[in-house]
C-alpha positions as semicolon CSV with decimal commas, in nm:
position;residue;x (nm);y (nm);z (nm)
1;M;3,455;-0,169;4,883
2;N;3,477;-0,194;4,505
3;R;3,775;-0,374;4,359
4;P;3,892;-0,390;3,999
5;K;3,736;-0,664;3,787
6;A;3,959;-0,884;3,571
7;Q;3,864;-0,936;3,207
8;V;4,017;-1,068;2,888
9;C;3,973;-1,001;2,519
10;C;4,118;-1,169;2,214
11;I;4,149;-1,042;1,859
12;A;4,195;-1,310;1,596
13;F;4,369;-1,209;1,273
14;R;4,329;-1,389;0,944
15;E;4,497;-1,266;0,626
16;D;4,407;-0,895;0,602
17;K;4,124;-0,897;0,859
18;M;4,055;-0,918;1,231
19;V;3,742;-1,044;1,402
20;L;3,552;-0,801;1,624
21;I;3,205;-0,818;1,774
22;R;2,919;-0,572;1,743
23;R;2,727;-0,532;2,071
24;V;2,353;-0,544;2,001
25;V;2,233;-0,511;2,362
26;A;2,084;-0,163;2,398
27;K;2,199;-0,119;2,759
28;A;2,566;-0,185;2,674
29;N;2,806;0,111;2,686
30;T;2,936;0,003;2,347
31;Y;2,593;-0,048;2,186
32;M;2,628;-0,113;1,810
33;Q;3,004;-0,056;1,823
34;L;3,277;-0,299;1,718
35;I;3,496;-0,420;2,003
36;P;3,727;-0,716;2,065
37;P;3,555;-1,038;2,174
38;G;3,599;-1,093;2,544
39;G;3,456;-1,090;2,891
40;H;3,508;-1,192;3,250
41;I;3,737;-1,464;3,374
42;E;3,561;-1,760;3,535
43;N;3,669;-1,880;3,878
44;C;3,988;-2,094;3,857
45;E;4,027;-2,019;3,483
46;S;4,361;-1,907;3,339
47;L;4,380;-1,586;3,137
48;E;4,459;-1,785;2,822
49;D;4,170;-2,027;2,873
50;A;3,931;-1,736;2,933
51;A;4,049;-1,557;2,617
52;R;4,007;-1,874;2,408
53;R;3,663;-1,945;2,558
54;E;3,534;-1,590;2,505
55;L;3,666;-1,576;2,146
56;E;3,504;-1,909;2,059
57;E;3,175;-1,834;2,239
58;E;3,131;-1,494;2,076
59;T;3,272;-1,560;1,728
60;G;3,308;-1,933;1,658
61;V;3,682;-1,881;1,597
62;F;3,928;-2,092;1,798
63;A;4,271;-1,948;1,888
64;N;4,544;-2,209;1,840
65;Q;4,814;-1,974;1,968
66;L;4,772;-1,668;2,190
67;N;5,007;-1,379;2,254
68;L;4,949;-1,144;2,546
69;V;5,007;-0,800;2,393
70;G;4,885;-0,561;2,657
71;V;4,663;-0,453;2,941
72;I;4,393;-0,189;2,938
73;S;4,272;-0,034;3,263
74;F;3,918;0,098;3,218
75;I;3,843;0,349;3,494
76;T;3,500;0,513;3,522
77;H;3,526;0,773;3,798
78;T;3,154;0,860;3,795
79;K;3,060;0,498;3,877
80;N;3,363;0,421;4,094
81;D;3,427;0,134;3,853
82;H;3,756;-0,020;3,741
83;A;3,814;-0,312;3,506
84;I;4,149;-0,451;3,399
85;C;4,148;-0,621;3,059
86;F;4,428;-0,853;2,947
87;V;4,447;-0,831;2,568
88;F;4,552;-1,128;2,355
89;L;4,611;-1,158;1,981
90;S;4,584;-1,474;1,777
91;R;4,741;-1,497;1,434
92;N;4,702;-1,875;1,426
93;N;4,335;-1,964;1,454
94;A;4,073;-2,197;1,310
95;G;3,704;-2,189;1,231
96;D;3,469;-1,946;1,064
97;I;3,273;-1,676;1,238
98;V;2,936;-1,784;1,370
99;A;2,686;-1,565;1,558
100;R;2,637;-1,798;1,856
101;E;2,509;-1,525;2,089
102;R;2,300;-1,333;1,835
103;E;2,093;-1,168;2,111
104;K;2,413;-1,008;2,252
105;V;2,684;-0,984;1,986
106;I;2,735;-1,026;1,612
107;P;3,091;-1,114;1,500
108;E;3,236;-0,940;1,194
109;W;3,560;-0,959;0,998
110;V;3,705;-0,606;0,980
111;Y;3,981;-0,508;0,739
112;I;4,306;-0,420;0,915
113;D;4,390;-0,163;0,649
114;G;4,199;0,150;0,748
115;F;4,067;0,024;1,085
116;E;4,204;0,339;1,253
117;K;3,941;0,542;1,061
118;N;3,654;0,302;1,133
119;E;3,427;0,502;1,363
120;D;3,231;0,191;1,459
121;I;3,537;0,096;1,666
122;P;3,563;0,311;1,983
123;H;3,856;0,553;1,962
124;Y;4,032;0,399;2,263
125;Y;4,042;0,054;2,098
126;R;4,163;0,209;1,771
127;K;4,446;0,385;1,958
128;F;4,535;0,069;2,151
129;L;4,545;-0,144;1,835
130;E;4,755;0,117;1,658
131;E;5,008;0,100;1,943
132;V;5,013;-0,280;1,942
133;L;5,054;-0,311;1,565
134;K;5,312;-0,030;1,549
135;N;5,532;-0,139;1,840
136;E;5,484;-0,516;1,832
137;G;5,560;-0,512;2,202
138;F;5,363;-0,506;2,526
139;V;5,127;-0,207;2,559
140;N;4,999;-0,071;2,890
141;C;4,696;0,152;2,840
142;K;4,461;0,348;3,066
143;V;4,117;0,465;2,954
144;E;3,941;0,702;3,193
145;W;3,596;0,854;3,204
146;H;3,534;1,166;3,414
147;E;3,196;1,331;3,459
148;G;3,095;1,540;3,160
149;Q;3,408;1,452;2,960
150;E;3,491;1,220;2,675
151;S;3,719;0,931;2,764
152;S;4,092;0,996;2,778
153;V;4,356;0,744;2,668
154;S;4,714;0,725;2,793
155;F;5,000;0,479;2,745
156;T;5,290;0,397;2,975
């Protein structure tokens, strides 16, 4: 029986930019797209520790302070797959971006102004970030893929 997988992601902001990663692994669903740094939670690891670790591993940036801003449920009906991603933001961080996992991801600073038109960022992340930045509250999001259809995004 498949069960949902727990994941985290963390977006670090600095001045007028945010750090995202570009997936360079051809088999990734988000190949060559910009997405928040993140990944799976290790056994016995807190959500905050996982978010800090993933951000630092994939970008070189260290989050001094984290804020949990939302949850995204990624549901792929065709694969009977479900992942739950806890999304953190860091506005207080240190370090410069470094491509530590160059064979998998390349970190990039992306301007906040105009990100919603940046087609390198998947539409569901653009919509989620718009909600977070607009509401400045907790955002619950569901992204679903059905056979033969583009992903749908809903908020509750």
